[in-house]
C-alpha positions as CSV (number, residue, x, y, z in Angstrom):
1,M,5.0,-13.1,-13.9
2,E,1.8,-14.5,-13.4
3,I,-1.4,-12.3,-12.3
4,A,-4.5,-14.4,-11.5
5,E,-7.4,-12.5,-12.8
6,N,-8.6,-11.6,-9.8
7,A,-6.1,-10.6,-7.8
8,A,-6.5,-7.4,-6.1
9,L,-4.3,-4.3,-5.6
10,V,-4.1,-3.1,-2.2
11,V,-3.7,1.0,-2.0
12,V,-2.3,1.3,1.4
13,D,-2.5,5.2,2.9
14,V,-2.3,7.5,-0.1
15,Q,-3.2,10.3,2.0
16,K,-2.8,13.5,1.6
17,G,-1.4,14.1,5.1
18,F,1.9,12.5,3.9
19,E,2.6,15.6,2.1
20,E,3.4,17.6,5.6
21,E,7.3,17.5,5.4
22,D,7.5,19.2,8.3
23,F,5.7,16.2,10.4
24,W,7.6,13.5,8.5
25,G,10.8,14.2,7.4
26,R,12.7,13.7,4.2
27,R,11.1,10.9,1.9
28,N,12.4,8.7,-0.6
29,N,11.0,7.6,-3.8
30,P,9.9,11.0,-6.0
31,G,8.0,8.6,-8.6
32,A,5.8,6.1,-6.0
33,D,3.0,8.5,-7.0
34,E,2.9,7.8,-10.4
35,N,3.6,4.2,-10.4
36,I,1.0,3.6,-8.0
37,A,-1.7,5.8,-10.3
38,A,-0.6,3.5,-13.1
39,L,-0.8,0.5,-11.1
40,I,-4.7,1.6,-10.1
41,D,-5.1,2.1,-14.0
42,A,-4.2,-1.2,-15.2
43,W,-5.9,-3.0,-12.3
44,Q,-8.9,-0.7,-13.1
45,A,-8.6,-1.4,-17.0
46,S,-8.2,-4.9,-16.3
47,G,-11.6,-5.5,-14.3
48,R,-9.4,-6.6,-11.1
49,P,-10.5,-5.7,-7.4
50,V,-9.2,-2.6,-6.3
51,V,-8.7,-1.9,-2.1
52,F,-8.0,1.4,-1.2
53,V,-6.9,1.6,2.5
54,R,-7.3,4.7,4.5
55,H,-5.6,5.4,7.8
56,D,-7.7,7.0,10.4
57,S,-5.2,7.6,13.1
58,S,-6.3,8.1,16.9
59,K,-3.7,10.4,17.4
60,P,-4.7,13.9,18.1
61,G,-1.8,16.0,16.5
62,S,-1.4,13.2,13.6
63,P,-1.9,15.3,9.7
64,L,-3.9,11.5,9.0
65,R,-6.1,12.1,12.0
66,R,-10.1,11.8,10.8
67,G,-11.8,15.5,10.2
68,H,-8.0,16.9,9.3
69,A,-7.4,17.8,5.8
70,G,-4.6,15.4,5.8
71,N,-6.7,12.2,6.1
72,E,-8.3,12.4,2.9
73,F,-6.6,10.3,-0.1
74,K,-4.3,12.6,-2.4
75,D,-6.5,13.9,-5.4
76,Y,-5.1,11.4,-8.2
77,V,-6.1,8.3,-6.0
78,E,-9.5,9.8,-5.2
79,Q,-10.0,10.8,-8.9
80,R,-9.9,7.3,-9.7
81,R,-12.3,5.6,-7.0
82,G,-15.0,4.4,-8.7
83,K,-13.7,4.3,-11.9
84,G,-13.0,0.1,-12.0
85,G,-14.6,-2.4,-14.0
86,G,-14.0,-4.5,-10.8
87,P,-14.9,-4.8,-7.7
88,E,-13.6,-2.2,-5.6
89,L,-13.4,-1.8,-1.8
90,L,-12.6,0.6,0.9
91,V,-10.9,-0.1,4.1
92,T,-10.6,2.0,7.1
93,K,-8.1,1.2,9.6
94,T,-6.2,2.9,12.8
95,V,-3.7,0.4,13.2
96,N,-0.5,-0.9,10.4
97,S,-2.3,-3.7,8.8
98,A,-5.0,-3.3,6.4
99,F,-6.2,-7.1,7.8
100,Y,-7.8,-5.2,11.2
101,G,-9.8,-2.6,9.2
102,T,-13.0,-2.2,8.5
103,P,-15.2,-4.0,6.6
104,D,-12.7,-7.2,7.3
105,L,-10.6,-7.1,4.4
106,G,-9.5,-10.9,5.0
107,A,-13.5,-11.8,4.7
108,W,-14.0,-9.7,1.3
109,F,-11.3,-11.6,-0.4
110,G,-12.4,-14.8,0.9
111,S,-16.3,-13.9,-0.7
112,E,-14.2,-12.5,-4.2
113,G,-11.9,-15.5,-4.0
114,V,-8.7,-13.8,-3.8
115,R,-5.4,-15.4,-3.2
116,Q,-3.2,-12.8,-4.6
117,F,-2.9,-9.5,-4.1
118,V,-0.4,-6.4,-4.4
119,V,0.6,-3.9,-2.3
120,A,1.7,-0.2,-3.0
121,G,1.5,2.8,-0.9
122,I,3.1,4.6,2.0
123,Q,4.7,3.9,4.0
124,T,7.3,1.3,3.2
125,N,8.4,0.2,5.9
126,M,5.3,0.7,8.1
127,C,1.5,-0.1,7.0
128,A,2.7,-1.4,3.5
129,E,5.0,-3.9,5.0
130,T,2.8,-5.1,7.9
131,T,0.0,-5.3,5.4
132,A,2.1,-7.7,3.3
133,R,3.6,-9.7,6.2
134,M,0.7,-10.5,7.1
135,G,-1.1,-11.6,4.1
136,G,1.8,-13.9,4.0
137,N,1.3,-15.6,7.4
138,L,-2.3,-15.9,6.2
139,G,-1.6,-17.4,3.2
140,Y,-1.7,-15.4,0.6
141,E,0.5,-15.1,-2.6
142,V,1.6,-11.2,-1.8
143,L,3.3,-9.2,-4.6
144,F,4.9,-6.2,-2.5
145,A,5.6,-3.2,-5.6
146,L,8.8,-1.6,-3.9
147,D,9.2,1.3,-6.9
148,A,5.2,2.4,-5.8
149,T,5.6,2.8,-2.0
150,Y,7.3,5.5,0.0
151,T,8.6,6.1,3.3
152,F,10.8,8.3,5.4
153,D,14.1,9.0,7.3
154,L,13.5,7.7,10.8
155,V,15.0,7.9,14.6
156,G,14.8,4.5,16.3
157,P,16.7,3.4,19.6
158,F,20.1,3.6,20.6
159,G,20.5,6.7,19.0
160,W,20.4,4.7,15.7
161,S,18.8,6.5,12.6
162,M,18.5,5.3,9.1
163,G,17.6,7.1,5.6
164,A,14.4,6.4,3.9
165,D,16.2,4.5,1.3
166,E,17.8,2.2,3.9
167,L,14.4,1.5,5.2
168,A,12.5,0.9,2.0
169,R,16.1,-1.6,1.0
170,A,15.6,-3.4,4.7
171,T,11.8,-4.2,4.0
172,A,12.4,-5.4,0.6
173,V,15.0,-7.3,2.0
174,S,12.8,-8.9,4.8
175,L,9.6,-9.4,2.7
176,H,11.9,-10.9,-0.3
177,G,14.3,-12.9,1.5
178,G,12.0,-14.2,4.7
179,G,9.3,-15.8,2.7
180,F,6.7,-12.8,3.5
181,A,6.2,-11.5,-0.2
182,T,7.6,-11.3,-3.7
183,V,9.5,-7.7,-4.6
184,V,8.7,-6.8,-8.1
185,A,8.4,-3.2,-9.5
186,T,5.5,-1.5,-11.2
187,E,6.6,-2.0,-14.5
188,E,6.4,-6.1,-14.7
189,L,3.4,-5.7,-13.0
190,V,1.8,-3.7,-15.4
191,A,2.8,-5.2,-18.1
192,A,1.7,-8.3,-16.3
193,A,-2.3,-7.2,-15.6
194,G,-2.3,-6.4,-19.4
195,K,-2.1,-9.5,-21.1
């Protein structure tokens, strides 16, 4: 796997509010946080750009709303901010895609010459997937670190529901099979970033 010297890592919504299980329900992939931390460490050690994305929910009851403790990054992410040798950006957003945040992610990528980026974070099938899909549509080479994401069981229309693992698998198949992104494992990315 080839990782560009200026490939960005986009860390999506790794916030304390996602630990409020009563609100979200059952999650999958308990190893995700460890993998997210490993990716941040590898990117920072190699001097590549890292983007930290925070969801500032406009919904009054959301654990991710501004002013609520859940809006803050998880401790292991907050402790790593500002520690890398490369460029770093904080993007805040109120919708699913990091490309519709402040400051403008696409403009920053342009100024840094970024054409390839890795997506990691929460939730697999929501903001992580939406950011990856949009990146693919905008012509970036997107790598989706599936095992560095997680999501929750979800109820949809017609009484249908899907478990978190099923949803993650559906995201991986849609992104990879649909040509939006290449779905990869953290271990591959960490190895490639260290070369």
